[in-house]
N, C-alpha and C positions, 0 to 999 in steps of 0.2 A: 385540484383534481384528486379524485378518490384513488389512492395508491393501489388498493386491492383490485379494483375494477380495471385499472390500467394494466396491472400484471396479468390478469386473466385475459384481456384482449391481446396482449403480446403473446401469451401462450397459445391462444387460439390461432393467431396468425402463423405461429411456428408450426402448428399441427398440420396446416395446409400442405407443407412440403414433405410430410412424412411419406416415405416410400420413394420419393425422388432421389434423395441422397443415398439411401441404402441400396437403391437399384444400381448405383454406381459401383457397388461391391458385389453384385450378383454373380453367380456362376464362378466364384473363386477368381474372378478377373476384375481387378480394380480399374475403373475408368477415372484415371487421375485428373483429366481435364474437367469432367463433370463435378468431381469432389472439390477440386480447387475453385471452380466457379461458384459452387454453393457456399464454400467457406468465405469467398470474397464478399459475399453479401452480408456477412456478419462481422468479419474481422479485418484488421489492418496490420500491416507490418510495422514493427518498432523501427523508427528511423535511426540511421547511423549517426546523424548529426544532432547536436544539442538543440532542442526546440526553443523557440522564442518564449519569453515570459512577459506577460502583459504588465506594462508599467515598470519594468525592471530589466534593463539591458544586461545581458550575461557577458560581462567583460572578463578578460583574464585576471585583472587585478581584483575584481569582486569575487571571482571564484576562488582565488588563492586565499583571500581573507576569509571567505565563507568556510573553506576547508579547515583553516585554523580554528575558527569558532565552533565548528561541528565537533572537533575533538577537544575543545577547551573545557575542562572540568570546573574552572574557577568562575564560570558564569552561574554555577549552582552555589548555594549558600555553604554547602559542606566542602566545596572545592574537590568533590569526588565524582560527581555525576556529570557526564557530558551527553550530547545528543547521541553519540556513538554507543553509549551505555545501553540504550534501549533499541537502537537502530544500528546494530553492529555490522559494519560493512564487510567483515570477514565471515559473517554467518547468515547471509541472505538478506541483509538490511533490516533484520529485527533481532530480538534477543533469545528466541526459542524457549521462552517461558510461557506458562499459562497467562499470567499477567505480570507486568514489569515491577521491579522493586525500586522504590524511590527513597526520598529523604526519610530518615528515621526507620529505615528498613520496612516502610509501609508498602503493601501490595496495592497496585493500581486496580481500578475496577474492570478494565478490559484488556484484551490481548493487544500487544503492540503491532501495528501494521508495518509491512516492509516499506522502507524509504525508496527502494529501487522502483523506478518508473512512476513514482508518486506524482510527478509533474503532469502526468496524463489523466489523473483522476479529476472528476467533476468538482470535488471538494475534499477536504481532509478530515480525518477521524472517522470512526464507524458511523457517527450520526451526522456527518457533514457540517459540523458547527464552525469549521474554519474554511473560509472561502478559497484560500490558496495556501501555498507553502510558507509564505511570509507570515500570515496570520497563525498558521500552525506552529511556527518556530517560537512565537511569543508565548503560547499556552503553557507548555511544560516548564518553561523557565519560572513561571509565576505560580504554578500549581503546588500547593503544600505537600501533596502526595508524591511529587516528582522532584523538581530542583529546589523548590521552596525559596526562591529568590525574589527580587523586585527589580523593576526597570532602573531605579536609582542605584541600587547596589551593582547591577551589571555595568552601568556607565562608569561608576566610580572605579570598579575593578579594571575595566579596559583603559581608562584614562590614566591609571596609575603606572602603566607600562609604556614607555616612549615608543617601543617598536610597534605596538598596536596603533598608536596615534598616527604613525607614519603610514601604516598599511591602510588605515581608514582614509587618510588624505589622498592616497593614490587611487583607492577604489571609488571615492566620491569626490572627485576634483571640483574645486570651485566653491564648495560649501564652507561657510564660515565656521561651523561646528560639526564636523562630520561624524564624530563619535557619539552616536545616539542609539537608543534602543531600537528605533525603527530601522536604522541602517544596519544594525546587527542582524535583524531578521531578513533584510533584503540580501545581505551577503550570504547568509545561510541558504536562502531560497535559490540564489544563483548557483551555489555549489550543488545543491540537491538536484537542480535541473540537469546537471551533467551525469547523474547517477542512473543512466539508462542501460538496458541490457539487450542490445540488438543481436541479430544472427542466431536466434534459437533455431532448432531444427524445424519447428513449425513455420517460422518465418521463411526459411529456405524452401519449404514445400510451397508456400504461397507464392514465392518468387519463381517457381518453375522446376524445382528439383524433385523429380518423381520418385527417386530411390532413397531419399533421406529419411523417410518414415517407413516403419515396418507395416505389414498388413494389419497386425493387431492395432497399431496406433492409428491407422487410417480408419479402421472399424470404429475405434473410440471417438474419432473426430465426427464421423457420420452419426453415431449414436448421440453425441453431445448436442448436435444440431437437431436431429430428428426428435429427441425426447423432450426438447424445450429448454435445455440448460442455456443455450445461446440466446434465449429471449432476454435474459438478465446479464449474462456474462458474455459480452461482445465488445466490439471496438478494439482500439489499439492495445488496451491493457487487459482485454478479456474480462471486463468488469470494471468497477470503480466509477462508472458513468451514469448511475441511476440509483434510486431508492426503492426497496421492495419489502413487503412483509416477510418476516422469518416465521414460517409455519402457515403459509397461505392455504394449504390443504389440511395439514395436520401438524399442530404445534409439537415440537420435540419436548423431551422431558425437562424438568426444572433445572437439571444440572447443566443443560446446554442452553436453555432459554429461561433464565431466572425471572421470576415475576416482578422483581424490583428494578429491572432494567428495561425500560420501555422504548429504548432507542431514540429515534428522531423526535418522538413526542416531547422530550425535554427541550428541544430546540424550537419547535414550531407551536407547541401547546395545542396541536390539532388532533382531535380524536382519531382521525384516519391514520395518523402516524404512530399509533401504538404498535410497538414491536416491529417498527420499520427501521431498516438499516441500509447503509450503502452496500450495494453488491460488491463483495470482496473481489479485488483484482486478482486474477489467477496466474499472472506471469510469475515464473520462478516458484510456483506453489510447492514443489517438492523440497525447497530449501527452508520453508517458513513454518513448519509444524511447531506447535500445535495449532489447530484450526478453530475458526469461528471467533466471535467477539469475546467468548468466555475462555477460549484456549483449552477446552476440555477434551478435544478429540485429537489424538496424536497420529492416527493412521489415515492416510489419504483415501484408501478404499472405503473405510468406515465413513469418512466425511461425504464421499460420493453417495453412498447408500442413504445417509441421513437426508441429504438434499433431495434425492429422488422421492423419498417418502413424504417429506415435509412440504416441499415446494411443488412437486409435480403429481403427487398422489400415485406414484408408480413404485412397484416392488421390482427392482432390477435383479436379474440373476447374477451369480458370481462371475460368469463369463463377461457379461456386459459391464459390470462394475470394474473388472480388471482392465477391460479395453479402454474405458473412459479414463481411468487412472493412468494408463499407459500413455494415452494422448496428452493428458495434463502434464506429464513429465517432459514432453517435447517442448513445453513452453519455457524451459530454462534457457536463458540467453547467456551471452558473454558478460560476465560481471566486470565492472570497472576496476582497474588496477590503481589503487590509491597508495601513494607514498605518505607514510605517517609524517605530519608536519612537525617541525621544531618550533615549539611555542616560546614566546617571550618569557624572560625571567621576572618573577615577582619583585616588587620593590617594597620599601618600608611603608609606602602609601597603599599598597594592595590590602584590601580587607582580609582579616584573618578568617580562617574557616570556622563555621559554626559547627560545634560538636553534634553528632547525630546520636540520638538516644532511641531505644526501641520503644515504639508506640503500640499499644494494644489495638 
């Protein structure tokens, strides 16, 4: 399917409701029921329970092992970089850098997406090249610009520590050889499935709390739907569930959309996917600056203005931009409280760290 035409059809469908939602805010009197009903057509509440993961039962033992592995730097060749390095659970689930720093102090090509609520995304990475969190967990471990390790080295490292062997046996009972690269990824996936952020003020509004949002935030919600933003940023994660061109109306400058990063085209080799990216999930967006796949925009209001111009062909005034940004800040939910795990002690059989040298 032509991605650009699909986006335009979605935008046209959204335009049909212009006036309906904003009428709920007319005469300085908010019709909360009408606004909530309109929002319910686009968005879903983050569940408070951990969602099921296809083909990977989320057991307590698997989650505990996955948490250890998420914070385990020795699965990287330098024994310095862990999943939490780029997806810091104390900083919104990302690293708050333009692009992450990996092995040899190399800069990665794209901004690190948040791991919070990633289980709800259609696929992982900006270009969707990983079908699920399990596949995503394998990628950075092997990438030379990130952890620069190999499946064989990871398995050797984990098998060198008796405590890990016992944890794998409990997490994957009945398997003759449970310490595998695939099981490492499954355990990390199970843990990441628990990293959801329910009970945002927006979710509470959807569930019937009329006073949890300010008038400005409600205005921003109405504008977000009426202007067409919700055509791409919708569902439980307010995005992350579809692919769209970046710059469908007007391409932003090369600093925000560099010519050498064509997005999903690298995955599909389809011309229609030039400069197509997964719509960024907007949950907890106020915690995850800088924005876009390049990480070049640090201000949320500026990001809203860029998206309006590039995606919708609309020049929003400052009042509208402020209202939409205010609404987006209501998407911040309750972050998971994670107790840092005590990791097994290395043994004489644990591979020694590979020294990192600065690469140009």
